[in-house]
C-alpha positions in Angstrom: 21.4 14.4 -45.2 22.3 16.2 -41.7 24.6 14.3 -39.6 21.9 13.4 -36.8 20.4 11.5 -40.0 23.8 9.7 -41.4 24.4 8.3 -38.1 20.7 7.6 -36.9 20.6 5.4 -40.2 23.9 3.7 -39.7 22.6 2.5 -36.0 19.0 1.0 -37.5 20.4 -0.8 -40.6 24.1 -1.3 -40.2 25.3 -1.4 -36.4 22.3 -3.0 -35.3 23.0 -5.7 -37.8 19.9 -5.8 -39.7 22.0 -5.2 -43.0 25.9 -4.8 -42.3 26.5 -4.6 -45.9 24.7 -1.3 -46.1 27.9 0.0 -44.2 29.2 1.9 -47.6 25.9 4.0 -47.7 26.8 5.5 -44.5 30.6 5.2 -43.8 33.6 7.2 -46.2 36.1 4.8 -47.8 38.4 4.9 -45.3 37.2 5.5 -41.3 39.6 6.4 -38.1 38.1 4.4 -35.5 39.6 5.7 -32.1 39.3 2.9 -29.7 39.2 5.0 -26.0 40.2 2.4 -23.4 41.9 3.3 -20.2 44.9 0.7 -20.7 45.7 1.7 -24.3 44.1 4.1 -26.8 44.2 3.0 -30.5 43.2 4.2 -33.7 41.9 1.7 -36.7 41.5 2.5 -40.1 38.3 0.7 -41.2 36.8 0.4 -44.6 32.7 -0.1 -44.8 33.5 -3.8 -46.0 36.0 -4.2 -42.9 33.1 -2.8 -40.3 30.5 -5.1 -41.9 32.6 -7.9 -41.4 33.1 -6.8 -37.6 29.5 -6.8 -37.1 28.7 -10.2 -38.5 31.7 -11.3 -36.0 29.8 -9.5 -32.9 26.6 -11.7 -34.4 28.7 -14.6 -34.2 29.7 -14.2 -30.8 26.3 -12.7 -29.3 23.8 -14.0 -32.1 20.9 -11.9 -33.5 21.6 -9.0 -30.7 19.1 -6.5 -30.2 20.7 -3.1 -30.2 19.0 0.1 -27.9 20.2 3.4 -28.4 19.7 5.4 -25.2 20.7 8.8 -26.3 21.4 10.3 -29.5 22.6 14.4 -29.6 24.2 16.1 -32.5 26.1 19.4 -32.8 27.0 20.7 -35.9 29.0 17.6 -37.8 29.4 15.6 -34.5 27.3 12.8 -33.3 27.0 11.7 -29.6 25.2 8.1 -29.2 25.1 6.0 -26.0 23.7 2.4 -26.6 23.1 -1.0 -24.9 23.7 -4.2 -27.0 21.8 -7.4 -25.7 22.6 -10.7 -26.8 23.2 -14.2 -25.9 26.8 -15.7 -25.8 26.5 -17.9 -28.6 30.2 -17.8 -29.9 33.7 -17.8 -28.8 34.5 -14.4 -27.3 37.2 -12.9 -25.3 38.6 -16.4 -24.8 35.4 -17.5 -23.2 33.5 -20.8 -24.7 30.0 -20.1 -25.6 27.2 -20.5 -22.6 24.3 -19.3 -24.3 23.7 -16.7 -21.6 22.9 -13.1 -22.1 25.7 -10.5 -22.5 24.8 -6.9 -22.3 27.2 -4.1 -23.7 27.1 -0.5 -22.8 29.2 1.6 -25.0 29.1 5.3 -26.3 30.8 6.9 -29.4 31.2 10.5 -31.0 31.1 10.5 -34.9 32.1 12.7 -36.9 30.2 13.4 -40.3 31.9 14.8 -43.5 29.8 14.9 -46.9 27.2 13.2 -45.8 29.1 9.9 -44.3 30.8 9.0 -40.9 34.6 9.5 -41.6 35.9 9.2 -37.8 34.9 8.3 -34.2 35.9 7.8 -31.0 34.4 4.9 -29.0 34.1 4.2 -25.3 32.8 0.3 -24.4 32.4 -0.9 -21.0 35.2 -3.7 -21.8 35.6 -5.0 -18.0 31.9 -5.5 -17.8 31.7 -7.5 -20.5 34.4 -9.6 -19.3 33.2 -9.8 -16.0 29.7 -11.2 -17.4 31.4 -13.6 -19.9 33.5 -14.8 -16.3 30.6 -15.1 -14.5 28.6 -17.1 -17.2 31.4 -19.5 -17.7 31.6 -20.6 -14.0 
């Protein structure tokens, strides 16, 4: 399976929330997740089960969100994806109590695929934009 097919399947089945428990089909046993932020870049090591739990946490906070892949570009073992996640604030998130109002996340990542599975990724999320929406919704 080509890198683009692996990442596309991952987004359609796992990241979308359709079936988070299929993460093991698309992710290596240990994945390096580089969180690229202006304030502090960190690297987290995640298993497929931990990633599935992460998706369920997003569902707890933002309900059955809709995920739209806006761009997917592949070159060799790297795949760039830019997406928009649209949900409703139904659970506590970032210190804000639920309002039921819409929240949009805009993010992108570069995934490295090795041996047919995601082995590493570098993600950027508009965290400030999410915070502003949560704060505005709370008023």
